[in-house]
C-alpha positions in Angstrom: 2.6 -4.7 17.3 6.4 -4.3 17.4 9.3 -6.0 16.5 12.9 -4.9 17.3 15.2 -3.7 14.6 18.7 -5.6 14.4 21.8 -3.9 12.7 24.7 -5.5 11.5 26.5 -4.9 14.9 23.1 -6.2 16.3 22.3 -3.3 18.4 19.2 -3.3 19.9 19.2 0.5 20.3 18.2 1.3 17.0 14.4 1.5 17.1 11.2 -0.7 16.8 9.5 -1.6 14.0 5.6 -1.4 13.5 2.8 -2.6 11.4 1.9 -0.4 8.4 -0.5 -2.7 6.7 -1.1 -6.4 6.2 -2.0 -8.0 2.4 -1.9 -10.8 0.2 -1.0 -8.2 -2.6 2.4 -9.1 -3.9 2.1 -6.3 -6.4 1.2 -3.8 -3.8 3.8 -5.0 -1.6 6.4 -4.5 -4.0 5.1 -1.1 -5.2 5.3 0.3 -1.4 8.7 -1.3 -1.2 9.9 0.4 -4.3 8.1 3.8 -3.1 9.4 3.9 0.3 12.8 2.7 -0.8 13.0 5.7 -3.1 11.6 7.9 0.2 14.4 6.5 2.2 12.0 5.1 4.8 13.2 1.8 6.6 11.1 -1.1 6.3 11.1 -5.0 6.1 7.8 -7.3 5.0 7.1 -9.7 7.9 5.6 -13.5 7.0 7.2 -13.3 3.5 8.0 -16.9 3.7 5.1 -18.4 5.3 4.2 -19.8 1.8 6.3 -22.5 2.8 3.9 -23.6 5.6 0.7 -22.8 4.1 1.6 -25.0 1.1 1.9 -22.0 -1.5 -1.5 -21.0 -2.0 -1.1 -17.3 -0.5 -3.8 -16.9 1.9 -1.8 -15.7 4.8 -1.1 -12.0 4.6 2.1 -10.2 4.8 3.0 -7.6 7.1 4.5 -4.5 6.0 6.5 -3.0 8.9 8.3 0.2 8.9 10.7 1.8 11.8 8.4 3.3 14.3 9.9 6.6 14.1 9.0 6.7 10.7 5.5 5.3 10.6 3.6 8.3 10.4 5.9 9.9 7.7 5.1 6.3 5.9 1.8 6.3 6.1 1.5 10.3 4.9 3.7 9.1 1.8 1.9 5.8 1.1 -1.5 7.6 1.6 -0.5 10.0 -0.5 0.9 8.2 -3.6 -2.6 6.7 -3.6 -1.5 3.2 -2.8 -5.1 1.3 -1.7 -3.8 0.1 2.1 -6.0 -0.9 5.0 -3.5 0.6 7.5 -2.9 -1.1 10.8 -3.7 0.9 13.8 0.0 2.2 15.1 
C-alpha cells in the first residue's frame, strides 16, 4: 500500500510512503518513532486518530509508514534493534 508524501510546498515529487508494519501497541509505535527519528528516517503513523471513530477502544491497528526509498533501511534498523514487529510485505 502506498500513499503520497506532501511537503510544506505540496510537492508530489518527494516519494511514496509504504507500510512497514501494523500494530495496536502504542508503546512499540512510540519506541520505533523515537528510534527512527534519531536515525533520520522519514515516517508517519497512519490511522492514529481512528479511536474517535472506534469509540476509543483501541482495536484498530495503526499503520507505521516510511518513505519508500528508506523502507529497506528502516526495516533493517528496526529488526536489528530487536523490536518485535510483524513487517508488512513491501
